[in-house]
C-alpha positions as CSV (number, residue, x, y, z in Angstrom):
1,M,-70.2,227.0,121.2
2,I,-68.3,230.2,120.6
3,E,-67.5,230.3,124.3
4,L,-66.0,226.8,124.1
5,A,-63.9,227.8,121.1
6,D,-62.7,230.9,123.0
7,G,-61.7,228.7,125.9
8,L,-59.9,226.3,123.5
9,D,-57.9,229.3,122.2
10,R,-56.9,230.3,125.7
11,D,-55.9,226.7,126.6
12,L,-53.8,226.5,123.5
13,A,-52.0,229.7,124.3
14,E,-51.3,228.4,127.8
15,L,-50.0,225.1,126.3
16,R,-47.7,227.1,124.0
17,Q,-46.3,228.9,127.0
18,I,-45.7,225.7,128.9
19,L,-44.0,224.1,125.9
20,A,-41.7,227.1,125.7
21,A,-40.7,226.6,129.3
22,Y,-40.3,222.8,128.8
23,G,-37.8,223.4,126.0
24,D,-35.2,224.6,128.6
25,A,-36.4,222.7,131.6
26,V,-36.0,219.2,130.1
27,T,-32.3,219.8,129.6
28,M,-31.5,221.0,133.1
29,P,-31.8,219.5,136.6
30,G,-34.8,220.6,138.7
31,R,-34.3,223.7,140.7
32,V,-33.7,223.2,144.4
33,L,-33.4,225.7,147.2
34,D,-30.5,224.1,149.0
35,V,-28.9,226.0,151.8
36,D,-25.6,224.8,153.3
37,A,-24.9,224.8,157.0
38,D,-23.7,228.3,157.2
39,G,-26.8,229.7,155.6
40,T,-25.2,231.3,152.6
41,G,-27.4,229.6,150.1
42,R,-24.6,227.7,148.4
43,Q,-25.1,224.1,147.8
44,A,-22.6,222.0,149.7
45,T,-20.3,219.8,147.6
46,H,-19.9,216.1,148.3
47,G,-17.4,214.2,146.2
48,P,-16.7,214.9,142.5
49,S,-19.1,217.0,140.5
50,R,-21.1,214.9,137.9
51,P,-23.5,217.4,136.3
52,T,-24.5,215.2,133.3
53,E,-25.3,212.3,135.6
54,R,-27.2,214.7,138.0
55,I,-29.3,216.0,135.1
56,A,-29.9,212.6,133.5
57,L,-31.1,211.0,136.8
58,D,-33.1,214.0,138.1
59,D,-36.6,212.6,138.9
60,R,-38.3,216.0,138.5
61,R,-36.8,216.4,135.0
62,L,-37.9,212.8,134.2
63,A,-41.4,213.7,135.3
64,L,-41.4,216.6,132.8
65,L,-40.3,214.3,130.0
66,E,-43.1,211.8,131.0
67,E,-45.8,214.5,130.9
68,M,-44.4,215.8,127.6
69,H,-44.6,212.3,126.2
70,R,-48.1,211.8,127.5
71,G,-49.2,215.0,125.9
72,A,-47.5,214.1,122.6
73,V,-49.5,210.8,122.6
74,R,-52.9,212.4,123.4
75,L,-52.8,215.7,121.5
76,P,-53.1,214.2,118.1
77,Y,-56.5,212.7,119.1
78,A,-57.6,216.1,120.3
79,V,-56.5,217.7,117.0
80,A,-58.3,215.0,115.0
81,E,-61.4,215.5,117.0
82,V,-61.5,219.3,116.4
83,R,-60.8,218.8,112.7
84,G,-63.6,216.2,112.5
85,I,-66.0,218.7,114.2
86,V,-65.0,221.4,111.8
87,A,-65.4,219.2,108.7
88,S,-68.8,217.9,109.9
89,M,-70.1,221.4,110.6
90,D,-68.7,222.7,107.2
91,R,-70.5,219.9,105.4
92,A,-73.8,220.7,107.2
93,L,-73.4,224.3,106.4
94,A,-72.7,223.6,102.7
95,R,-75.8,221.3,102.6
96,W,-77.9,224.1,104.2
97,E,-76.6,226.4,101.5
98,G,-77.9,224.0,98.8
99,E,-74.6,222.4,97.8
100,E,-74.5,218.7,97.1
101,P,-72.3,216.8,99.5
102,V,-68.8,215.9,98.2
103,Y,-67.2,212.9,99.7
104,D,-63.4,212.8,99.3
105,T,-62.0,209.3,99.3
106,G,-58.4,210.6,99.4
107,E,-57.6,208.9,96.1
């Protein structure tokens, strides 16, 4: 089980790195390697510039937001599961050590 806990530590560190990158990414349009006709790497302009609209409607940015929302919905269940495992193991260890079980009703 120690190997699983070590893996969970690594996964949480990776999640923290991704969340740090998301902080900036969800406020900007997705990166695109557009090259104009003369090959200079500048994006050609067509009509008036509408950066706010471009950012708000960027489907890649919206995909980031969707994944962040999905994670925010599912992660509390993972946290609760880990906390439940810890509590159960702690109670079993306390019982093994001769302590009487204490049940907290939260009142």
